[in-house]
N, C-alpha and C positions, 0 to 999 in steps of 0.2 A: 420771322423771316422778312428781310427787307425787299420791297418791290421796287425794281428799277423802272425808270421812265422809258417809254418806247418812242418818245419824241425828243429830238435834240435840235437845238438851234445854234447855228454858227453865223456870227455877224462880222462883216468886214466893212470898211469904208474906203473910198478912193477919193483922192483930192488931186485935181488938175494942177500941174505945176507950170504950165505954159507950153507952147508949141505942141508936141505930141507926147508929152511926158506927164506922169502922175506918181502918186505914192499910195500904195495900199497899206492898210493898217487894221489891226484888231487889238483889242485890249490885252495888255500884258505880253505882247510879242513884238519883235523887231519889225519896223516898217520895211517895206520892199519897194524900191523904185521900179516903175513899170513904164512901158512906152509902146507905141505902135511898132511892129517889127520892121526891120529894114526893107523887107519885100514890099511894104506898103508905105515907103518913104519915111520911116521912123529912124531914130538914131541907133547906131551900133552899140553893143555892149550892155544893153539894159533888158531885163526880163520883159517878155511880151505876154499877153493873155494866151497866145498860142503855146509859148514855152511852158507856161504854168499849167495849161490843160494837159499836155503830155506828161509833165512832171507829176501832176496830180494822180494820173493813172499809174505811173511807175511807183510813186510813193505809196499809194494805196496797196498795191501788190505786196510791197515789202512789209508794211505794217500788218497786213492781214496774215502774211506768212509768219512773221514774228509772233503773232498771237497764237497761231496754230502750233508752232514748234515749241512754244512755252508749255502749252497743255500736253504735248506729246513727249516732252522731255528730250527733244533733239537739240543738241548744241552744235551749230555749224562753226567752222573755222573762219569762214569768210562769206560775205554776200555782197555782190555788186551787180547792178542792173543798168543796161542801156535801154532806151526807149526811143521809138521813132513814130511820129504821127504824120499821116498823109492828109494834107489840106488840098481839096480840089474844088474847082468852080463847077457848079451844077446849075440846074434850071432855077433853083431858088437862091442862088448865091454860093459863097464859099462855105464849106463845112468839112469837118474831119470825117473821112470815110473809113479810116482804120488807124489803129495804134498797134504797133508790134513791140512786145516786151521781150528783152533778152537777158534774163537774170542768169548769173553764174554763181553757183553755190558750191563752196568747198566743204567737204565732210571728211570724217576720219575713217569710216569703214564702209564696206559694201552694203551692210544692213542699213546704215545711215543714208547711203545714196538712194536706196529703195524708198525709205521713209521720206526723204527730202523730196523726191519726185512726186510721191502721192500728195504731200502737203503743199507743194508749190502749185500743183494742178487744182487742189481744193481751194487754195488762196485765190487763184484766178477766178474760179467759179463764184466765190463769195465776196470778192472785192466790191464794196458798195459803190465806188466811183465807176468802175467798169459796168456794173449793173444799172447805173443811173444815166448812161449815155447811149446814144443810138448808133455810134460808130462801132464797127467790128473791132474787137480787141483780140490780138493774137499773142499767144505765149510761146516763146522759144527758149525754154530753160536749159541750162547746162549744169549738171551736177558733177563735181570733180572730187576725187579722192585726195585727201591731204598728202602732200609729199614732204620729205624732210625739209625742204626750203620754206614751207609754210609754218614753221614753228610758231 
């Protein structure tokens, strides 16, 4: 029986490109342009650390859910999720105080809807990104039955 490591390392690099812009990279993946957000005098249209933070929580929920449904044999018709992070100025500076996740999951049967609800809630509790941050993470999931237009 193969023993899996319990420690994983993820490496990224960031290179300043001038002004308030940079590029993040990791081996074997597409580079991403990043910048200070417009709220802090950065350029429009470029991913900011704040965008990536909220996207990280949202993406983690999806990938955790996908792992759980794979094991449970649930095949959704569609998954889409919006996320919103609240950044607030406090006594120690700016920090994210909460992230709200709003996944919508389309399924085929009432039984699948019940299973999807259980699994998305389990995914939120087991999302390693959510569990790694001090901000509150709120889940507002919508589970929808497939209609003929979702073929």
